[in-house]
C-alpha positions as CSV (number, residue, x, y, z in Angstrom):
1,A,1.8,3.7,13.8
2,A,1.0,6.6,11.6
3,S,3.1,9.4,9.8
4,S,2.6,12.6,7.9
5,G,3.6,14.5,5.7
6,D,5.2,14.1,2.1
7,F,7.6,11.2,2.0
8,S,6.7,10.2,5.3
9,K,7.2,6.7,6.9
10,A,5.1,5.0,9.7
11,A,6.4,0.7,10.2
12,S,4.5,-1.5,12.7
13,S,4.9,-4.8,13.7
14,G,3.0,-8.0,15.2
15,D,0.2,-9.9,14.7
16,F,-3.2,-7.7,13.8
17,S,-0.9,-4.4,13.8
18,K,-2.1,-1.5,12.2
19,T,0.1,1.2,9.7
20,A,-0.9,4.7,8.3
21,S,0.5,7.2,6.5
22,S,-0.2,10.1,4.9
23,G,1.9,12.4,2.3
24,N,2.8,11.9,-1.2
25,F,5.7,9.7,-1.8
26,S,5.0,7.9,1.4
27,T,5.9,4.3,2.9
28,A,2.9,2.1,5.4
29,A,4.6,-0.9,6.3
30,S,3.3,-4.0,8.5
31,S,4.7,-6.9,9.5
32,G,2.9,-9.6,10.9
33,Y,0.1,-11.8,10.6
34,N,-3.0,-10.7,9.3
35,T,-1.5,-6.8,9.4
36,L,-3.2,-3.9,7.9
37,A,-0.9,-0.9,5.8
38,F,-2.4,2.0,4.6
39,A,-1.2,5.2,2.6
40,A,-2.8,8.3,1.6
41,G,-1.4,10.0,-0.8
42,N,0.4,9.7,-4.7
43,D,3.0,7.3,-5.6
44,S,3.4,5.7,-2.3
45,Q,4.3,2.5,-1.2
46,V,2.1,-0.4,1.6
47,K,3.8,-4.1,2.3
48,A,1.8,-6.2,5.0
49,G,2.5,-9.6,6.1
50,K,0.4,-12.8,5.5
51,G,-3.1,-12.8,5.5
52,G,-3.3,-8.8,5.9
53,A,-4.3,-5.8,3.2
54,I,-2.8,-3.0,1.7
55,A,-4.5,0.0,0.1
56,T,-3.3,3.4,-0.9
57,A,-4.3,6.0,-3.9
58,W,-3.4,7.0,-7.1
59,W,-4.0,9.8,-9.7
60,D,-6.3,9.9,-12.8
61,S,-4.7,12.1,-14.5
62,K,-7.5,11.8,-17.2
63,K,-10.3,12.7,-14.8
64,E,-8.0,15.1,-12.2
65,R,-9.1,12.7,-9.8
66,F,-7.6,10.1,-7.4
67,H,-8.5,6.8,-6.1
68,A,-8.4,4.6,-4.2
69,V,-7.5,1.0,-4.1
70,A,-7.2,-1.9,-1.7
71,G,-5.8,-5.4,-1.7
72,D,-5.9,-8.2,-0.2
73,I,-2.4,-10.4,0.2
74,G,-2.3,-13.5,-1.2
75,I,-5.8,-13.0,-3.0
76,T,-5.5,-9.6,-5.0
77,K,-3.3,-9.7,-8.3
78,D,-0.9,-7.3,-9.5
79,S,-0.8,-5.7,-13.0
80,K,1.2,-9.2,-14.5
81,G,-1.6,-11.2,-13.0
82,K,0.6,-12.6,-9.9
83,I,-0.7,-12.6,-6.3
84,L,0.0,-9.9,-3.7
85,K,3.0,-11.5,-1.8
86,P,3.7,-10.7,2.0
87,D,5.8,-8.4,3.3
88,T,6.8,-6.9,0.1
89,F,6.2,-2.9,-1.4
90,Y,3.9,-2.2,-3.8
91,K,2.6,1.0,-5.2
92,L,0.0,1.4,-7.9
93,N,0.9,2.3,-11.6
94,A,-0.6,4.7,-13.8
95,K,-3.7,2.5,-14.4
96,G,-4.2,1.6,-10.6
97,K,-2.8,-1.6,-11.1
98,W,-0.6,-2.8,-8.2
99,E,3.2,-3.6,-9.1
100,I,6.0,-4.5,-6.7
101,A,8.3,-1.3,-5.9
102,K,11.6,0.0,-7.0
C-alpha cells in the first residue's frame, strides 16, 4: 500500500506486507510477520509487526536538512533504551531517536 500528501495514511496487513507513505505528518502501518513500513516526511509515524522494520525522517534544525533513520522491530532501541515493540506506532524526536508516538 502507498499514499502521498501531507497527513496521508497507508496500511497493509499480512506476513511480508509493505507500506510506504510520503508527506509531512504521514502514517505508514503494516501488520503481520516480517513487515516493512516507511514514511518519508517530517513528524511521520510508522509501525510494523514482529520481525519487521520501520523507517522515517527527521528535520535537523542545526544542519537545516533531513536525516533518514531505520529501525528493526525487536532489535533497535528507542530514546529510552527500550527495544522497539511490534504493532506500536513510533516517530523520531528532535534528536533523531525513536519514541512511541502519542
